[in-house]
C-alpha positions as CSV (number, residue, x, y, z in Angstrom):
1,M,134.5,123.7,122.6
2,G,137.8,122.7,123.8
3,K,136.6,120.3,125.8
4,V,136.9,116.9,124.5
5,D,133.9,115.2,126.9
6,V,131.6,118.3,125.7
7,D,127.7,117.7,125.0
8,L,127.2,118.5,121.3
9,Y,123.8,120.7,121.0
10,P,121.3,117.7,119.5
11,F,120.9,119.6,116.2
12,H,119.0,116.7,114.5
13,N,116.3,117.9,116.9
14,A,115.8,120.8,115.0
15,N,112.2,121.7,114.0
16,I,110.5,123.8,111.8
17,H,107.7,125.3,114.1
18,E,110.5,126.7,116.6
19,Q,109.9,130.4,117.3
20,R,113.5,131.4,116.6
21,P,114.6,133.4,113.5
22,A,116.3,130.5,112.0
23,A,113.3,128.2,111.4
24,R,111.2,131.2,110.5
25,F,113.6,131.7,107.8
26,F,114.3,128.3,106.4
27,R,110.4,127.7,106.0
28,A,110.6,130.3,103.4
29,V,113.5,129.0,101.7
30,P,111.8,126.8,99.2
31,L,109.1,129.2,98.4
32,G,112.1,132.0,97.8
33,L,114.1,129.4,95.6
34,V,111.3,129.0,93.0
35,V,109.9,132.6,93.4
36,A,113.6,133.8,92.8
37,C,114.0,131.4,89.9
38,I,110.5,132.7,87.8
39,S,111.4,136.0,88.6
40,A,115.0,135.6,87.0
41,I,113.2,133.7,83.6
42,V,110.4,136.5,83.6
43,Y,113.0,138.9,83.8
44,A,115.1,137.6,80.8
45,S,112.2,136.8,78.9
46,F,111.7,140.9,78.8
47,R,115.5,141.5,78.8
48,D,117.9,139.1,78.3
49,E,117.0,136.3,75.5
50,L,120.6,134.9,76.3
51,L,120.2,134.8,80.0
52,L,116.5,133.0,79.1
53,L,118.1,130.4,77.0
54,A,120.9,129.7,79.6
55,L,118.6,129.3,82.6
56,C,116.6,127.1,80.4
57,A,119.5,124.8,79.2
58,V,120.6,124.2,82.8
59,M,117.3,123.1,83.8
60,N,116.5,121.2,81.0
61,V,119.8,119.2,80.9
62,A,119.3,118.8,84.9
63,L,116.0,117.1,84.6
64,W,117.0,115.2,81.5
65,L,119.9,113.8,83.4
66,W,117.8,112.8,86.5
67,I,114.5,111.4,84.9
68,T,116.8,109.4,82.3
69,T,119.5,108.0,84.7
70,T,116.7,107.1,87.5
71,S,114.6,105.5,84.4
72,V,117.6,103.5,83.5
73,F,118.8,102.7,87.1
74,G,114.9,101.2,87.1
75,M,114.8,99.0,84.2
76,M,118.6,97.8,85.3
77,G,116.8,96.8,88.6
78,S,113.9,95.2,87.2
79,W,116.2,92.9,85.3
80,V,117.8,92.7,89.3
81,V,114.0,91.5,90.3
82,A,113.5,89.2,87.8
83,E,116.5,87.3,88.3
84,E,115.9,87.3,92.0
85,L,112.4,86.4,91.9
86,K,113.4,83.6,89.5
87,T,116.1,82.3,91.4
88,R,113.7,82.2,94.9
89,S,111.1,80.4,92.9
90,Q,113.7,77.6,91.8
91,P,115.1,77.4,95.4
92,R,116.8,74.1,94.5
93,T,118.5,75.1,91.4
94,P,122.2,75.6,91.8
95,E,122.2,79.0,90.1
96,K,122.0,81.8,92.5
97,S,121.6,85.8,91.3
98,P,124.1,88.1,92.5
99,F,121.9,89.4,94.9
100,S,121.1,86.0,96.8
101,T,122.9,84.0,99.2
102,P,121.9,80.6,101.0
103,R,119.4,80.8,103.5
104,N,120.5,79.7,107.1
105,D,118.3,78.8,109.4
106,A,119.4,80.2,112.6
107,D,119.0,83.6,111.3
108,S,115.1,83.6,112.2
109,D,116.2,83.0,115.7
110,S,118.8,85.6,116.2
111,V,116.3,88.6,114.6
112,M,112.8,89.7,115.9
113,H,110.9,91.9,113.4
114,L,108.4,94.4,114.7
115,I,105.9,95.5,111.9
116,V,103.9,98.4,112.4
117,F,100.8,99.7,110.5
118,P,99.5,103.0,110.9
119,N,96.3,103.6,109.5
120,Y,93.3,105.5,109.9
121,K,89.9,104.5,108.4
122,E,91.0,102.0,106.0
123,E,89.1,99.4,104.7
124,E,88.8,96.0,106.8
125,S,89.2,94.1,104.0
126,M,92.3,95.6,103.1
127,L,93.8,95.4,106.2
128,A,93.2,91.6,105.8
129,D,94.5,91.0,102.3
130,T,97.6,92.7,103.8
131,L,97.9,90.5,106.8
132,V,97.4,87.2,104.9
133,C,99.9,88.3,102.7
134,L,102.3,88.9,105.7
135,S,101.2,86.0,107.2
136,E,102.6,83.8,104.0
137,A,105.6,85.0,104.7
138,E,109.0,83.1,105.8
139,D,108.9,82.8,109.7
140,S,105.8,85.2,109.7
141,H,105.4,83.1,113.2
142,N,107.9,84.6,114.7
143,F,106.7,88.3,113.8
144,H,105.3,90.8,116.3
145,V,102.6,92.6,114.6
146,V,101.0,96.1,115.5
147,L,98.1,97.6,114.2
148,A,98.7,101.5,115.0
149,M,94.9,102.8,115.0
150,E,93.8,106.1,115.8
151,A,91.4,107.4,118.5
152,R,89.5,109.7,116.4
153,E,88.4,106.6,114.3
154,G,86.1,105.3,117.7
155,D,84.0,102.7,118.0
156,T,84.7,101.4,114.3
157,G,88.1,101.4,115.1
158,E,87.6,99.2,118.4
159,K,85.6,96.9,116.3
160,K,88.1,96.6,113.4
161,I,90.6,95.4,116.2
162,S,88.6,92.9,117.5
163,T,88.0,91.5,114.3
164,L,91.6,91.4,112.8
165,Q,92.7,89.7,116.1
166,D,90.1,87.4,116.2
167,K,91.1,86.3,112.9
168,F,95.3,86.6,112.5
169,S,96.0,86.5,116.5
170,R,97.2,82.8,115.9
171,E,99.3,83.4,112.8
172,F,102.0,85.8,114.3
173,A,103.9,85.6,117.7
174,S,102.0,88.2,118.7
175,F,99.3,90.8,117.3
176,T,98.3,93.6,118.9
177,A,97.2,97.3,118.6
178,T,97.9,100.8,119.5
179,V,95.3,103.7,119.9
180,H,97.0,107.0,119.3
181,P,95.4,109.6,121.3
182,A,94.2,112.9,120.1
183,D,95.7,116.5,120.8
184,L,99.2,115.3,122.3
185,N,101.7,118.2,122.1
186,Q,104.9,118.3,120.6
187,D,108.0,120.0,122.3
188,H,110.7,121.5,120.7
189,L,114.3,122.6,121.6
190,D,113.5,126.4,121.9
191,D,111.0,124.9,124.9
192,S,108.4,126.1,122.1
193,V,105.0,123.7,121.7
194,D,102.8,122.6,118.8
195,L,100.1,120.2,119.0
196,E,100.6,117.3,117.2
197,V,99.4,116.8,113.4
198,P,97.0,114.2,113.2
199,G,98.5,111.3,110.5
200,K,101.3,108.6,110.0
201,A,104.4,110.4,111.8
202,S,102.4,111.4,114.8
203,N,101.0,107.9,115.1
204,L,103.9,106.0,114.5
205,K,105.7,108.2,117.2
206,W,103.2,106.9,119.7
207,A,102.6,103.5,118.1
208,V,106.3,102.7,118.3
209,N,107.3,103.9,121.6
210,Q,104.5,101.8,123.2
211,S,105.5,98.6,121.4
212,Y,109.3,99.1,122.5
213,K,108.5,99.5,125.9
214,T,106.3,96.0,125.3
215,L,108.9,94.3,123.9
216,R,111.7,95.7,126.2
217,L,109.6,94.1,129.3
218,Q,109.2,90.9,127.4
219,D,113.2,90.5,126.5
220,S,115.1,93.6,127.3
221,N,118.3,91.2,126.1
222,R,116.9,90.6,122.4
223,I,116.0,94.5,121.8
224,C,119.0,95.2,119.6
225,N,118.2,92.3,117.8
226,V,114.6,93.9,116.7
227,I,114.1,95.0,113.1
228,L,111.6,97.8,112.9
229,T,109.1,97.4,109.5
230,V,106.9,100.6,108.7
231,A,104.3,99.8,106.5
232,D,101.1,101.4,105.2
233,A,97.6,99.6,105.4
234,D,98.2,98.1,101.5
235,C,101.8,97.2,101.4
236,M,102.4,93.9,100.5
237,F,105.7,92.4,101.3
238,H,107.2,89.5,99.3
239,P,107.4,86.3,101.4
240,D,111.3,86.7,101.7
241,Y,111.2,90.3,101.8
242,F,112.1,89.8,106.0
243,S,114.2,86.9,105.5
244,A,116.6,88.9,103.5
245,I,116.8,91.8,105.9
246,T,117.6,89.3,108.7
247,K,120.4,87.8,106.7
248,D,122.0,90.8,105.3
249,F,121.2,92.3,109.0
250,N,123.5,89.3,110.0
251,E,126.2,89.6,107.8
252,L,126.5,93.4,108.4
253,R,126.9,92.4,112.1
254,E,130.1,90.5,111.2
255,K,131.6,93.7,110.4
256,P,133.5,95.6,112.7
257,E,131.9,98.8,112.0
258,G,128.6,97.9,113.3
259,Q,126.8,99.0,110.4
260,H,124.0,96.7,111.0
261,Q,122.9,99.1,113.7
262,W,123.4,102.3,111.0
263,S,121.3,100.8,108.3
264,M,117.7,101.0,106.6
265,W,116.5,98.7,104.3
266,Q,114.3,99.7,101.3
267,A,112.5,97.5,98.7
268,P,111.2,99.4,95.1
269,Q,107.7,100.2,96.2
270,L,105.3,99.7,92.8
271,S,101.6,101.6,93.5
272,Y,100.5,98.9,90.7
273,R,97.7,96.7,92.6
274,D,94.8,97.1,90.6
275,H,96.0,99.6,88.3
276,W,94.4,98.9,85.1
277,H,91.0,99.7,87.2
278,A,92.1,103.2,88.5
279,P,91.2,106.4,86.9
280,V,93.8,108.1,84.8
281,C,94.7,110.8,87.7
282,S,96.1,107.8,89.5
283,R,98.1,106.3,87.0
284,A,99.6,109.1,86.2
285,W,101.2,109.3,89.7
286,T,102.1,105.8,89.6
287,Y,104.2,106.0,86.7
288,I,106.1,108.9,88.2
289,S,106.4,107.6,91.6
290,S,107.6,104.3,90.5
291,M,109.8,105.4,88.4
292,Y,111.4,107.6,91.0
293,E,111.3,104.7,94.0
294,F,112.1,101.9,91.7
295,G,115.2,103.9,89.9
296,G,116.3,105.0,93.3
297,T,116.3,101.9,94.9
298,S,118.1,100.1,92.4
299,G,120.5,103.2,92.1
300,L,121.8,102.3,95.5
301,Y,123.4,98.9,94.6
302,W,125.3,101.5,91.9
303,G,126.4,103.6,94.4
304,G,123.4,105.9,94.0
305,H,121.6,108.0,96.8
306,H,117.9,107.3,97.9
307,M,116.0,108.3,101.3
308,V,113.5,105.6,102.4
309,F,110.0,105.6,101.1
310,S,106.6,104.6,102.6
311,G,107.5,100.9,103.6
312,Y,111.0,100.4,105.0
313,S,112.6,99.0,107.7
314,M,115.8,100.0,110.6
315,P,116.8,98.7,113.9
316,L,114.2,99.6,116.5
317,Q,117.1,100.7,118.7
318,L,118.2,102.9,116.4
319,A,114.5,104.4,115.8
320,M,114.1,104.6,119.2
321,N,117.9,106.7,120.0
322,V,116.4,108.9,117.4
323,Q,113.4,109.3,118.1
324,C,112.7,109.3,114.2
325,W,109.3,110.3,113.9
326,D,108.2,114.1,115.2
327,G,104.5,114.6,116.2
328,D,104.2,117.4,114.1
329,I,105.5,116.4,110.4
330,I,103.6,115.2,107.6
331,A,106.3,113.0,105.2
332,E,107.5,110.8,108.3
333,D,109.7,108.6,105.7
334,H,111.6,111.4,104.8
335,H,111.8,113.0,107.9
336,A,112.9,109.5,109.6
337,Y,115.8,109.3,106.9
338,L,116.9,113.1,107.6
339,K,116.6,112.6,111.3
340,T,118.6,109.7,111.7
341,F,121.2,111.1,109.1
342,F,121.9,114.2,111.5
343,Y,121.9,111.6,114.6
344,S,124.5,109.5,113.1
345,A,126.4,112.9,112.1
346,H,126.0,114.3,115.9
347,T,127.2,110.7,117.0
348,S,130.2,110.7,114.9
349,A,131.0,113.9,115.9
350,S,131.0,113.1,119.5
351,Q,133.0,110.4,119.0
352,S,135.6,112.0,117.4
353,L,135.8,114.8,120.1
354,S,136.1,112.4,122.8
355,Q,138.0,109.8,121.4
356,P,140.5,111.9,119.2
357,G,143.1,109.4,118.7
358,L,140.4,106.6,117.4
359,W,138.9,108.9,114.9
360,D,140.9,111.2,113.6
361,D,139.1,111.5,110.4
362,G,136.1,113.6,111.9
363,C,132.7,113.2,111.4
364,Q,131.7,110.3,109.3
365,P,127.8,109.9,109.2
366,M,127.5,106.1,109.4
367,L,124.0,106.0,108.2
368,Q,123.2,103.9,105.0
369,V,119.8,102.6,103.1
370,R,120.6,99.0,101.8
371,P,118.3,97.6,98.5
372,I,116.1,94.7,98.9
373,F,115.2,93.6,95.4
374,L,111.9,92.3,96.5
375,P,109.3,94.7,95.3
376,V,106.2,96.0,97.7
377,K,103.2,96.1,95.9
378,S,100.9,98.9,96.9
379,T,97.5,100.5,96.0
380,P,96.8,103.5,93.8
381,V,93.9,105.8,94.9
382,I,90.5,104.5,94.1
383,S,87.6,106.2,95.6
384,S,84.5,103.9,96.2
385,E,82.7,107.1,95.8
386,G,82.3,107.3,91.9
387,Y,84.7,108.3,89.2
388,W,85.1,111.6,89.9
389,Q,85.3,111.7,93.1
390,N,89.0,110.2,92.4
391,F,90.1,113.3,91.0
392,V,89.4,114.8,94.2
393,E,91.0,112.2,96.4
394,R,93.9,112.4,94.3
395,W,94.2,115.9,95.0
396,H,94.2,115.5,98.6
397,Q,96.9,112.7,98.4
398,S,98.9,115.2,95.9
399,K,99.0,118.1,98.3
400,R,100.1,115.5,101.3
401,H,102.9,114.0,99.2
402,A,103.7,117.8,98.2
403,Q,103.8,118.6,101.8
404,G,107.1,116.8,102.0
405,V,109.1,120.2,100.5
406,A,108.9,120.7,104.5
407,E,111.8,118.2,105.0
408,L,113.9,120.4,102.8
409,S,113.2,123.2,105.3
410,Y,114.0,121.0,108.0
411,F,117.2,120.0,106.1
412,L,118.5,123.2,106.0
413,L,117.7,124.3,109.3
414,A,119.6,120.7,111.3
415,L,122.5,121.8,108.9
416,W,122.5,125.5,110.0
417,D,122.6,123.9,113.2
418,A,125.1,121.5,113.1
419,M,127.4,123.7,111.4
420,W,127.2,126.5,114.2
421,T,127.6,123.5,116.6
422,L,130.5,121.5,115.1
423,P,134.0,122.3,115.7
424,A,136.2,122.7,112.6
425,S,137.8,119.9,113.6
426,T,135.3,117.6,113.1
427,Y,134.6,119.0,109.3
428,S,135.3,115.9,106.6
429,F,135.0,115.5,103.3
430,C,132.9,112.5,103.7
431,F,130.5,114.8,105.6
432,F,130.2,117.3,103.3
433,Y,129.8,114.6,100.2
434,K,127.1,113.4,101.8
435,I,125.5,116.4,102.7
436,G,125.9,117.6,99.1
437,R,124.1,114.2,97.9
438,I,121.3,114.7,100.3
439,L,120.5,118.6,99.3
440,A,120.9,117.6,95.3
441,R,118.2,115.0,95.6
442,L,115.8,117.5,97.8
443,I,116.2,120.3,95.1
444,F,115.8,117.9,92.4
445,M,112.2,116.4,93.8
446,H,110.8,119.7,95.0
447,I,112.6,122.9,93.4
448,L,113.6,121.8,89.9
449,P,110.8,120.6,88.2
450,I,108.5,123.3,89.0
451,C,111.7,125.8,88.0
452,Q,112.0,123.9,84.5
453,A,108.4,123.8,83.8
454,V,107.9,127.4,84.4
455,G,111.1,127.7,82.1
456,L,110.0,125.4,79.2
457,G,106.4,127.3,79.2
458,V,108.0,130.6,78.9
459,M,110.2,129.7,76.2
460,T,107.2,128.1,74.6
461,I,105.0,131.6,74.6
462,Y,108.6,133.4,73.7
463,W,108.8,131.3,70.6
464,L,105.3,131.6,69.6
465,I,105.7,135.5,69.9
466,Y,108.6,135.4,67.4
467,T,106.7,133.2,65.1
468,R,108.7,130.2,65.7
469,E,112.4,131.5,66.1
470,L,114.7,133.3,68.5
471,P,116.4,136.3,67.1
472,S,119.7,134.5,68.4
473,C,119.2,131.6,67.0
474,P,119.2,130.8,63.3
475,N,115.8,129.4,62.3
476,D,117.6,126.6,60.0
477,L,119.8,125.5,63.1
478,T,121.2,121.9,62.2
479,I,122.1,119.1,64.8
480,E,125.6,119.9,64.4
481,D,125.4,123.6,64.6
482,A,123.0,123.1,67.9
483,F,125.5,120.6,69.8
484,G,129.1,121.5,68.0
485,G,129.0,124.9,66.9
486,Q,128.2,128.2,68.3
487,Y,124.6,127.6,69.2
488,P,124.6,124.9,72.2
489,L,122.6,127.2,74.2
490,C,119.8,127.4,71.7
491,A,119.6,123.5,71.3
492,L,119.7,123.0,75.1
493,G,117.2,125.7,75.8
494,G,114.6,124.5,73.6
495,A,114.8,126.9,71.3
496,W,115.9,124.6,68.4
497,N,113.5,122.0,69.1
498,L,110.8,122.2,71.7
499,V,110.2,118.5,71.9
500,W,113.6,117.0,72.8
501,P,113.5,118.5,76.1
502,M,110.3,115.9,76.8
503,V,110.3,113.0,74.3
504,V,113.3,111.3,75.8
505,P,113.0,111.2,79.2
506,F,109.1,110.5,78.1
507,V,110.2,107.4,76.3
508,C,112.7,106.4,79.1
509,V,109.5,106.5,82.0
510,I,107.6,104.1,79.6
511,C,110.3,101.6,79.0
512,A,111.1,101.6,83.0
513,N,107.5,101.4,84.1
514,Y,106.8,98.8,81.4
515,A,110.0,96.7,82.8
516,M,108.9,97.3,86.4
517,V,105.3,96.0,85.7
518,S,107.1,93.0,83.9
519,A,109.5,92.1,86.2
520,A,107.2,92.3,89.7
521,F,103.5,91.7,88.2
522,L,103.3,89.9,84.9
523,N,106.2,87.1,85.2
524,P,105.1,86.5,89.2
525,A,101.6,86.2,88.1
526,R,102.3,83.5,85.5
527,S,103.7,81.4,87.8
528,A,101.4,82.6,90.8
529,K,99.5,78.8,91.1
530,G,100.3,77.5,94.3
531,K,101.5,80.4,95.7
532,G,100.5,83.3,98.0
533,I,98.6,86.6,97.9
534,W,101.9,88.8,96.5
535,Y,102.4,86.3,93.4
536,K,98.3,86.6,92.6
537,E,98.7,90.4,92.6
538,D,98.7,90.7,88.7
539,S,97.6,94.2,88.4
540,G,94.3,93.6,86.7
541,I,96.2,93.8,83.3
542,E,93.9,93.3,80.6
543,P,95.0,91.5,77.6
544,K,95.5,93.2,73.9
545,C,95.3,91.2,70.9
546,G,95.6,88.3,73.0
547,S,98.7,89.7,74.9
548,R,98.8,90.7,78.5
549,S,102.3,92.3,77.9
550,F,101.2,94.0,75.2
551,G,98.2,95.5,76.7
552,A,100.3,97.0,79.4
553,F,102.6,98.2,77.2
554,L,100.0,100.0,75.1
555,L,98.1,101.5,78.2
556,I,101.4,102.6,80.1
557,A,102.7,104.5,76.4
558,Y,98.8,105.7,76.0
559,D,98.8,107.2,79.1
560,C,102.6,108.9,79.6
561,T,102.2,110.2,76.0
562,F,98.7,111.7,76.1
563,F,98.0,112.2,80.2
564,L,101.1,112.4,82.3
565,S,101.8,116.4,81.3
566,I,98.3,117.3,81.9
567,M,97.7,115.5,85.0
568,M,101.3,116.6,86.3
569,I,100.1,120.4,86.2
570,P,97.3,120.0,88.8
571,Y,98.9,117.2,90.9
572,G,102.4,118.0,90.5
573,L,102.9,122.2,89.5
574,F,99.6,123.4,91.7
575,A,100.2,121.0,94.5
576,C,103.7,121.9,94.9
577,I,103.4,125.5,94.9
578,Y,100.2,125.3,97.3
579,A,102.8,123.3,99.5
580,M,105.3,125.9,99.4
581,I,103.0,128.5,100.4
582,S,101.9,126.4,103.3
583,V,105.0,125.6,104.4
584,C,106.3,128.7,104.7
585,F,103.3,130.6,106.2
586,Y,102.1,127.5,108.5
587,G,104.8,125.0,108.4
588,N,103.2,121.4,108.9
589,R,99.8,122.3,110.2
590,F,98.4,120.6,107.8
591,T,94.9,118.9,107.4
592,Y,95.9,115.3,107.2
593,I,93.1,113.6,104.6
594,T,93.9,110.1,103.6
595,A,93.5,109.0,100.4
596,A,90.8,106.0,99.7
597,K,92.0,103.0,98.5
598,A,89.2,100.8,97.6
599,A,89.4,97.1,98.6
600,K,89.1,94.8,95.6
601,E,86.1,92.7,96.1
602,K,86.5,90.7,93.0
603,L,89.6,89.0,94.6
604,T,88.7,85.3,96.3
605,Y,91.7,85.5,98.5
606,G,92.4,87.7,101.3
607,T,89.4,88.8,102.1
608,M,87.1,88.8,104.8
609,S,84.8,85.9,103.8
610,E,84.6,83.0,106.1
611,E,85.8,80.6,103.6
612,V,89.1,82.3,103.2
613,S,89.2,83.5,106.7
614,S,89.2,79.3,108.0
615,E,92.0,78.8,105.4
616,V,93.8,81.6,107.2
617,K,93.3,79.6,110.6
618,E,94.5,76.3,109.0
619,Q,97.9,77.7,107.5
620,P,100.8,76.3,109.6
């Protein structure tokens, strides 16, 4: 490692399916952490009451702080979104939100947008709605749109391509399709090979590579100015989403650090489309995911940390340099972020070694995620096969989402390789600080909720066995004694009051979701006349006592109070434990089953009707 021109081991290309012992070990780490935590809780319940209180106190406080701060960020972000939408709906007013800047017409000529929609057996009408919404975006005539199809879909997929191309080919600069072949392989660093896992990641890997080749042949000089956007088939982007990224990309380009090529963009994504007609199992997940994604994205503006999710954007050249998507992963969004982060660390360390005079600060990972305060609207699980089938479809989706715990294993494996690869001269505070933030987020997402739920459950049983009091905690504990005296563990561990660890976060989740729905669905729908699909998507909210706002708040409060905890047992706790066992023994060798998201036949816009199709063709 004494050579300054040494080629560093590409630790960002680590894969948990490699045959080496380290890969096998880190696949088992998430399950091992949960087993160790649960074992400590069970042991403490029989042998050491003080330890039980301490474990429960730490987990209660950690989860409490995470949920409440994320919810608060969500409420703050809702205010920002409301101001942003208000400003953009009145472009001639002199007032501007803190996050808006005047548009420059030259921006649209300097940046090219490539939008890829990986999909499999999605309803044609849903894709049509999404494409109509995309066609209403600013500068959509310059977009290059790609339908990333699967060969497994057969003739149905080919017909879908043909129909959609006939209806939308004139709306964009190009409208093409790629067909991902079945039975491709994924090569690993240790020369082992695995079959690709059918799903979004392997489809994206193929589609983005094929699209890059096409664009490079057309105009190789502009390839560095292409922004890639990955989107699900049901994602509706705000009409100004792409122009906002264009402006931000150009502003970053003027800075000397080259931040424009090391950025990813994320808008808060809310799966509230037709939410009021979705089954309770889907609504419960919407509350959790919306709080997490909206709050996390909003927190970026105030110095928080967040990873990209579902629909996101990044420079195409960066995606190609990193090769963000491996063919044998499930959580493509988090994997894309983590792999790009380690690639940026690898690049920075290489520059530090090859140009020591210019890079005295060691490894400085350059990747950043930048928020776009224009929400993306998506659809919850709604099966067309009957009400009870929704619970089955939601189970398939929850297992797939929980499979994201494999990215904790990937992160630890890549970090292990990085620590064995990077010389001490490249170590920096920045590197370890960012590593710590990512690790904390992964632990809080995948490990802490399970352990806290088990701890609270054991504490409840323990409390009931001892007839509603613990030997170490007085039954008449006051607030002053609990938090200012000698019994803080009794209070924080839940022995003093089993409700407090739950009630405050639940109230925050209710308030945050109501604020999000109001900012992104209710308020825009009130001014939707003469505007596009994005504004007309009002979540299907039904008024109560003559007020749609009251109806929204009533249903959110009712669902969160009576059903959220119940729904999170099978779709949260059980799905996560299942995923950890699966990752430990099988990695990402997982049967990818897409969730049913029925199109809304009641809508009169964006459907495949001849009337609306002709309107689409007539749009300028």
